[in-house]
N, C-alpha and C positions, 0 to 999 in steps of 0.2 A: 432546598441542593439536593442535585442529583450528581451520584459520584459511579463511576463506571470501573469495576473491579473484572481483574482476569479469575479470582479465585475469592470463595467466600470462608471466612474464617467460621470456628465452631459455633461462637455466640451471634452472629451475625444469621448466617445459616440457621439456627435456632428463631432469631427472631423472625425470618424470612417465612419459616413453615407456620410458624403463630400466627403472624399476618395471615397466609394464604386460608389458613382455617377458621380466622376471623370474618373474612369474605366468603367463604363457603356457608359459615353459619347464617350470615346476613342475606345472601341473596339465591341459597338452597343449592348453589354448583360451586366447584372448584374454577377459579380463574387460570389456573395452569394446568396442564396436562400432565399426565401420570409420569411421561417419560422426563420432564422437566422437574417435576415434583422429586423423582428418585433422586436424580444428579444432584439435586440441591441437597438433599439430606446427607450425600455424600461429598460437598463442596464444589461439586461441579465439574467440568471434565474440559477435555482441551480445544474442544468445540464450544464454549460457553464464555458468555460476557454478561455481566452482571450489573445493573443500574439499579441503586439503590437511592431513595430520597427520604431525605430526613426533614422533620420540623422540629426545632429546640431539643436537637440531637436525640429523637425518636424515629426510629423506621415506620413511616406512613406510607412507603410505596415502593415498588419493587418490577423490575424489567427483567427476563429472562430471554437472553438473545443467543438464538443459535446460528454460528457461520458455519457449518459444515456443509450444505447442500450448494456444491457450487452448479448444480442444474437450474434449481427452483429460485437459488436465493436464499437469503439468511430469513429467518421467522423469528417473531417476537412476540411474548405473552405477557399480559401487564396483570397487576394487582394493586390495587388502592384501598388503604383502611376506609371502613364506611363511615368512620368520624371525619374524615379529611378529602371527602368528594367536593366535586364541583366548584374547586378552589384553585385549579388548573396543574394538579399534580399529576393526573393521566396523559394531560396535555405534553409537561413539563418529559414526562420518561419517555413519551413518542417520540417527541423531537432529539432527545439524547440518542433512541435507538437510529432514527434515522441517519443522524450524524455518527454515528457509531457504524452504520452497515456499509460495506464497500460499494461505493459509487451510491449509495442512496437507496438502492433497490432492497425492499422489504415485503415480508409478506406478514400478517397479523390473524390471530385467531383470536376470536370472540367467543366467548363459552356462555352459554343462556342467553335467554332474549330480553334479561329486565336487569341487566347489570349498566346499560348504559356504553358499553364499550364500541357497540356497531356504531353509535352515533360520534363517537368521538372519531374511528378510524373514518369513516364516510367526510368529517368536518374537515380530516387530515388530509384528504386527498386522495384515498385507498376507494378499490372497488370490491366489491364480491366477484370471489370466482369458484367458492366452492363451498357445501352445505352439508352437515353432519345432522342427524335427527337422530334424537333419543327416545328409544323405543319403552313403553313398559307392558307388565300382564302380571295380573293376581297370579298365586300357586294356590289360589284355595280354587278357583273353576276349574273345568274338567279341562283333562291336560292327556292327549292320546299316548296310546302305550308305543314304545319306541320298538319296532319291529325291524331285525338286523336284515342286509341284503344277503344272499347265499355267500357264503366262504367270509363273511366278517366275522371277526370278532373285537369285542371294546374291553381293554383294560384299563388300570392305574398309569399313569405317567412313573417311571423308575429314574428317581435321582442317580445321576453317575452310569446310567445305561443308554437311556432314549435322546440324550442331547442333541447328538449330531443328526440322527434321524429324523427327530423334530425340525431340526434348522435348514435340511434339505428340503422339508416337506412344505415348511412355511414359506420358504421361499421361490419355490413351485406352486403352489396355491396363490401367490400374492404376485405375479411377475408384474403386474402392470399398477401395483400399490407400494410402491418403495417405503412408507412410511412404516408399512408393518412386513413386508416381503425381504427387506433389507436390515432386518436384526441380526446382530453377532450373537457370537457365545458369550461377550461380554453383557449384550443386552439381555440376552436368557437369563445368565446368571444373575444377575442384578434383582429381577424378579422371582428368580427362585429362591431366592435369600431373604424375602420379604416376609415381615409376621403373618400375612393373608395368605400365602400360599399354602395350597394343600394337594399333595399328590393323588388324593382320592378324589380331587375334583377337576382333574386334569385328565382328560379321557381319550385314550389313542384307539387308533382303528385299524387295525391289521388285517390282511388277507395273507394268509400264512406268515412268513416272516418278512413282508414288505410293511413299512409303515403308509397308509393311504389317507388318513385323516385323522382331524382329531377336535376336540371340543373342550378349551380351558376356560373352566369358570371362575370366578371370583365373587369373595363375600365382603360387602362393604359394611364396616362396624364402627361405631365409636361415634357418640354424639347425639346420635338418632336411632331410629327404628332399621336393624339391620336389612339391607337388600341385595339378592345375589344379582350378579352379572353373568349374562352371554358376552367372557371377555373376548375369547376370539375361536372362530369355526373356520376351520379350511379343510378342504378336500383336495387331493392330489389329482390332477388333470385325469391322469390314468384310472380314476375312480369316478368319475363323473358320469351323472346320468342314471345312475340307477337308485337316487333317493337315501345317498348316505349323508347329505349335508341336515336333512331334514332328521335322519334318525338320529346323527349325533346331536342336534338341537334338542330333541325331545329328551335323550339321556341325561344332556347336563339339566335341562328342567327339574326331570325327575330327582337327580343327585342334590338340586338344591332345594325341591321341595322336601326330599328325607330329612334336611336339616332345620326343619321348621320354621323355615323363610316364609314370609306373607308375599314377597311378589319380585319379579326379576325385573332386570332392565337390560338394553344393549346399546349400542350405537351402528350406525349405517349410513353410507352415503346418499343423501338426497338422490343422485340421478342412478343408483343403483336398483332400478325397479322391480328385478326378478329377486333380489334378497327382500325387500320390502315388502313384496305378494307373499312370500315364504314365512315372514315372521307375522305380517297379518291374519294369515290362516291359520297359526299358531295361536293366537288370541294378542298377540302386541297391538299397541295403539301409541299416537305419536305422542311425546310428552316435552320436550324441549328441541332447542335447537342450537349447534356451533356452527360460527360462520367464518371460513377463513378470507383474509381479503388482501390485497396486492397492492403495492404503489409501484 
C-alpha cells in the first residue's frame, strides 16, 4: 500500500531515515540526496510530499517528491528496502509520484549504477537528461602544495559573520546551476546545524575584505571508514582565471588529509569537462554515477 503525506511525524521520519541507511549499507550509496535527507530529518518542508509504502504495517519503501521547481518541474527520489525489492514496490511508488505530480511531468534521480533505479525509470518511460560522476582519490598519494594567488588569503568560515557574504558568492559562482546557486539562508543554516559541520573545514578565500571563493569540505563517518568530500568549491566570476579554484581544492584536500582520512570524494556534472580535467589532474578518478531522468 502506498500512502501520500504532506508531513512526516517523528516515528515515520525515523523509520524512513532507517530505511535510507539500510539501502546505503546494501548499495554503497544513499538512495536520496542530502537536500531531501535533511528535510526528512525535520519532518519535511512546504514543498515536499511523502509517499510511504508499507507491507503488513512495516515501512518498506519511500519516495520524496519535491514540487517547488516551477521551471524544471517536480522531482522524485526513491528508496526500497533491500529485503522487499523486485516485487513491484518501486514501480508502485513511481506510479504514485507520477499521479501526484502536477500534469504528470516528473524528474527522477537514480543514485548509483547498481541499484536498479535506472532500469525502473527507463521501463516507466523516463529518459536520461543529466549525469553526475562521483570521483575519488587516495589522500595517501602525493598532493601538490596549495599556492595562493597574489593578494588572496584563506580563512575558516565564521558562523554568525560570513553567511550573507557566502550566499552572495555562491549565487554568483553557480548562476547556471540553480540546485546550488539558489540556496537560501534557510538551506545554509540547515547544513551549519548538522553534526558533520566544521568551520575549520569551510575555507573562505578573501581579496582584502571581499570574499572571492570558497571550498567547503565534509567528512562522512558512521558505519564505514570515514571519507572526506570536496563538498562545494566556488569562485566568484571576478576572481576566475588566476588558479583560485585549484588552490582552494588543494587547500581543502590538505585539510582532509590532516584529519587522518584515507580518501576523498566529490560529485561533478559529467558534461563539465573543465572541472573533470582539473580534478583528474589532482588525482581523482571516476567511482560511480548518478543519473537524472525526465518524463
